[in-house]
N, C-alpha and C positions, 0 to 999 in steps of 0.2 A: 504494499500499499504506499510506503514512503518514495517509491519510484515513480508514482504518478505525477504527471506535469501539473503545474499550478496556474498556467495561463495557456490560452490559445494563440496561435499565431495565424494572423490574417495578413496575407500578402497585399501590398499595394492599396492599404487601407486609407480612406481620407481621415484627416484629423477633426475631431469634433469641436465646433465652436463652443466656447464657454457660455455663449449666450442660449445655447439649445439644451443646457443642462437644467432639469427640473430640480433636482435637489441632489445633495451628497450626504445622505443620512448614515448615522451610525446603527449598526445591528447590536442590539442588547440582549444579554441573557439576564432574565429575571429570576431571582431566587427568594424564597421566603424563609426567614430565620426565625425561630422561636424567640419571641419576646422583642424582636429587633424590627418587624414588619418586612417589608420588600426591600431587597437591594439589588441594583442593577449594575452590571459590568460590561463594558464594551468588549465585544468578541471580534467583530469585524466591521467593514463599511461597504457602501455600494454607491454607484452613480446611477441615477435615474434620469432618463432623457425625455424632454418634452414630447408627447405623442404627436405623430404626424399623420394628418388625414388627406386623402385625395379622392376625387370623384371616380367612381367606376362607370365607365361608359356602357351604353346599351349592349354592345357587341361582346361584351365579356360576360353578360348576365344570361342565365336560363330563360327560356320562353315565359315561365311563370313568373319571374321576377320582373321582367320587362312589362307583363301585363299589370302587375300590382303597381309598378311605377306609374304607369299611365292612369289607372283607374282610381287608386287610392290617394294620390297626392304625396307620394313618398320619394325619397331619394336614397341612393346606396353610396357609401363611403367605405374605402378600405382605409384601415387605421392601423398604423405601425407603433408599437410599444418596445421599448428595448431598456436594458439595464445591464451594468457590468458588476461584479462582484470583485472585492478586495482580494489580492493575494494572501494566502495564509502562512504561517510559519510551517517549517518541516514538521511532519507528523500530524499535521491537520489537513482535514479535507471536507469539502462540501459533499454531504451525502443525500441532502433532500432540499428542493427548492420549491416555493409555493408563491405564485404572482397572481394577484387579483385585481380586476378593474371594476369600479363602480360608476356608472354614469348617472347623473342627476335627473336628466330628462327621462321621465318615465315612459315616453313614447318611443324612445331609442331601443332598438331590439338587435342584439347580436345574433346573426343568423348562422355564423360559421366562425370558428376559432381555431387557429393552428399555431404551432410552436416551431414549424418547419415551413419551407417555401414550396410546399405541395400545392395542390389544387383545392379550393374551397368545396370539397365534396361535390354533391349534385346542386349546390345553389348558383353555380356559375357554369358557363359553357366551357370550351376548350380554354385552359388557362396558360397564356404565354408568360412566362417568367420576366423576359427583358422588358416588355412594356412597362411593367411594375416600377421597375428602377428609373425608366424615364418619366413616369407619372409622378413619382415622388420627387424626383429631381434633386440636385445639389449634393453637397457632401453629407448632410445629415441623412437624406434618403439612403445613400449608398451605405452609410455606416450602420444604420438600423437594418437595412436588408442584409447585411453580412451576419447580423445575429441570428437569423433564421437558419438553423442547421438541423440536419436530420440527426437522430439520436446517435451518439457516439458509442464505441464499444463497452464502455462502463456504465451505460444508462439504460434503464427501463424506457418503455414507450411513455410519452407524455400522458397524463390523465386529464383531459379536457373536461371543464364544467361550465354551467351556466348558459349554454346555447338555447336561444329562444326564451330566455328569462331576463327579467328586468332588475334581479337582485344580486348582480355581479357575475363576472365571467373571467376565465383564465385558465390556468393549467398547474400542475405539480410534476415535478420529475423526481424520481428516486434512482439512486445509484444501486447497481447489482452488488450482491455480496462481494466484499472485499474490494470494491470499485469507489471511484470518486467522480464529481461532477465537474463540468468545465466552469469557466467564470463568465462567459459572455452569453446573453440571452435576448431573444426577441419574441414578441407575440404579433400575429397578424389576424384582425378581425374584420368580417364583414358587417357593416351595422347599417341597418334600416333607419331612417330618421324622417320625420315630416319635412315636406319642402319649405324652405325658408328658415330653417333652423339656423340661428347665427352662430352658435358656439358649441364646441364639444367640451363639456364640463363635467368633472367628476374627481375621483381619488383612485389612488393605487397603493396596495399593501403588499409587502414582500416578506416573507419568513423563510428561514433556512434551517437546516440542521448541520452542525459541524462536529465531525468525529475526530477524536484525538486517540492516537494509539501510543502508548508509552510502556515499555517494559512488559509487553504481552497483556496490557490491560487497556480496554477500550472504553472511552467516555463519550457520550453524546450530548451535545449542548444545543438545545432549540433557541433560535435567536429570531429577532423581529425589529421592524421599525418601531421608534417611540410612539409615532403617530402616523396616520395614513398621509400620503404626498398628494396634496390638491393640485389640479390642473384646470385651465380654462384656455382654450385654443380657439382662435376664429377659423370657422370652416370656409373651404373656397366655395365660390358659387356652385350649386348643383347642375347637373346635367341639363335641366330644364328651367333653371333660374337665371335672370338677368344679374343677379347678386344676392348675397345672403341679406334678406329682410326679416324682420320680426314676423311670426305668425300672427294671423289675425286675433285681435284681443289682447296682444301683448304691447309692452312699452320697453323703452331702453332700460327703464328702471327694474323691469322683471327679468331681465337677462341674467343668467348666471355669471358670478364674478367672484374672485376671491377678495373676501372683506372680513374686517376686524368686527367681531361681535362682542358686545359688552351686556352682561346681565347683572342687575342689582336686585337686592330684596332687603326689606326691613326685618330686623330681628324681632321676634316676639310681637307681631303686629296685633295678634288676637287679644292682647291685653288692654287695647284702647277700646273706648266706647265710641259711638257712631260719631260724635264730634270730634273726638281726638283722632280717630281714623282719617276724618277729612282734612284735619290740619297736618297730620303726618304725610299724608299723599301730596299735599300741596309743597310741603318741605322737600320731599323725595324729588319731585318734578324739577324743583328750582335748582337744587343741588346738582342733579345730574346735567341739566341744560347749561348751567353757568360753568360747571366744570369742563364740559366740551368747548365751550366758547374759550376758556383759558388754554386750552390745548390747541386752539386754532382750527375747529373743526366746524365747518359751515352748518348751522342748525337745520337750514333748509334741505340739505343733503342726507340728513340722518333719517333712517326709517326706524319707527318706533312701535313697540307693541306693549300696551300697558295691561297690568294684571292686578290692580289694586294695591297690593302691598310691595310690588316690584315692576321692573321695566326692563324690556329686551330691546337693545339698540343695535342697528347695523349701521356702521361708519361707512362713509363714502369710499369707493374703491381708489386705489392708488394713493393712498395717504402714506405719508413717511412715518412708520411706526416706531423708528428709532427716536423721533420727536414727539409723536402723539402720545405714545404710552407713558413714557415718565411725565410728561406734562399733564395728562388725564389723572395719574396717580396723585400727583401733587394737587392739582386742582380739586379733586374730591376731598382730600384731607382739609384743604383751606376752606371750601364751601360747607363742609360739615360742621367744622368748628364754628363758622358764623351761624349756621342754622340752629345750633345747639346753644348758642350763648343766652344765657338767663334761664334755661330750661332746667327742672330738677330731673333726678334720675328716672322717675316714671315716663316723663314726656320726651325724654332724651332720645335723639334718633341714632340707632347704631345699624351699620350696613354691611352685608356681604357682598362682594363684587367678583365676578369672574370674567376673564378675557380670554377669547379663543379665536382663532383665525381658520378660515376655511372657504369652500366653495358654497354659495347659497343664492337662491333666487326667489322672488315672490310668487306665490301660487294663487289659487282660487280661494283659500281661506286661511292664509298664513305663509310660512316660509317653507322651502324645501331645501334640504341639505343636511348632511350629518353635524355640521358646526352648530346648527341650531338646537340639536338635541343634546350634543356634547357640552356646550356652554351651560345650559341650564341644569344639567345633570351634576356638573362639577359644582355650580352655584348651590346646589341643594344637598352637596355631599356631606357625609359625617365628619371628614377631616377639617373642612372649612367651618362647619358649624361649631365644632368643638374648639377650634382655634379662636373664634371670637368670644365663644362662652368662656374660654379659659383665661382671658385678660379682660376684666371688667373695666380697667382704666382706659381700653381702646374704643374708640368710635367706629372702627372699620377694618375688615379683614379682606385681603385680596387673594385670589387665586389665578394663575396664568397658567396655560398648558405648556406642556415640554417644549414644544416648537418654539413658542414665544419666549419662554426662558433661554433656550439655547441660542436663538437668533437675535434678541435684544437685551434681555436682562443680563445674561452672562458676560455681555461685553460692556457693562457698566455705563450705558449711554445716560447723558445728563447727570441727575443725582441719584441713579439706580445702584445700589449695593448688592451685588449678587449674593453676599454671605447672609443677608437678611432674609432671604427666601429659603424655605425648608422644603424638601421633596415630601410628596404625598401621593399614595396610590388611591385613585378612585375607582372602586371595584363594585360593580352591581351585578352579581351572577344571574339573578333572575331576569335582568333586562340584556344579558350577554354584552355589558359595557365594561370597558376598562380604559382608563386614561391616566397617565402620569401627569401630575400638577405640581406646582411649587407655590406655596402660601407665604403670604408677608402680612404681619399684623404690626403696623406702624403704632409708636406711642402717639397718643393725643397731642395735639399742637397746643 
């Protein structure tokens, strides 16, 4: 096993432009220790590439799909996903890989998924591989196409899942006994989408198993991304489109985009009577609105959803998080101090606040996107509740998801102090939810 190669050799491969990288996440092993909670240790890393979509022309489709395209108002896109795994030290090998993609648009349907460069089953007609390279175009297309390989000598056949389902698609690969997996992977999907869909938006998750052999003893380390990698890519005009326009009934505001979400909740709101609840709600709305203004966020571009004792806010896309997040945290502390001035312990406003980033869009009766669920589950989590309850002198407790901590807090932007944030695992087994968060309980100003 130690003689297996740790890298693929691809001849004449174009170099990947850094702008085409979706993320460079670490792969963590999470272990639970008695009395110490969960501990995470980095085992490896990966490079995830921005997905690349191209229009599938009529001549590549089967008669059935050509008929659907004409009669149902749908279009067909080929979508390439790719990722590379980090080299491992001697004695360690990847023995299992699972890659899953979830699309936000519930009308998007994966009709075929492949891990190699073969035909899309019976969904298309004769499948000429060279035109695909031409359709995808450029260095990134060739780079991603080179990741579509047939199973190597040390691999089982890929296990494809999620075809014709809206709840995630992808594949898993397992090494044969005594074998190891390569480092470079691609996924090629045929996706049916309504004509005029402007964006391909969703998230990707990656998990692996790393096997270590030492002195005749073998250990297996299951690893994965700390959070799903979100993406949002503009789709090219469809075969029967003049350009990607919103579907009827949609607006630019309802398009999927990566946005920072902020949820806030009043601690022990039920202790107030009707008049006190009315006053507390007014203070909450003012605190949040004034804090956003302090952070330079245009209030007219904030989408809000009220819940009486709380508020879910979606900040505008393309904000500078390295500026907004520290300014927002500072602004909330200042505004809360002002709101509580002169109030006794009973009327004092104490808040829990959670921040999370991801793909989200407005739907018929709320918002669609995993981030809208995650931010509210972190907000309502036991670790955050206990953090605020455990310090009666504090007015507010913050929780940020792991990706925000690593990309913003850990770098100490503005007046953020990384050491003041402590890790916490938010696990809700009955909801199949798990998220790594970082909690900050600042002293009252």
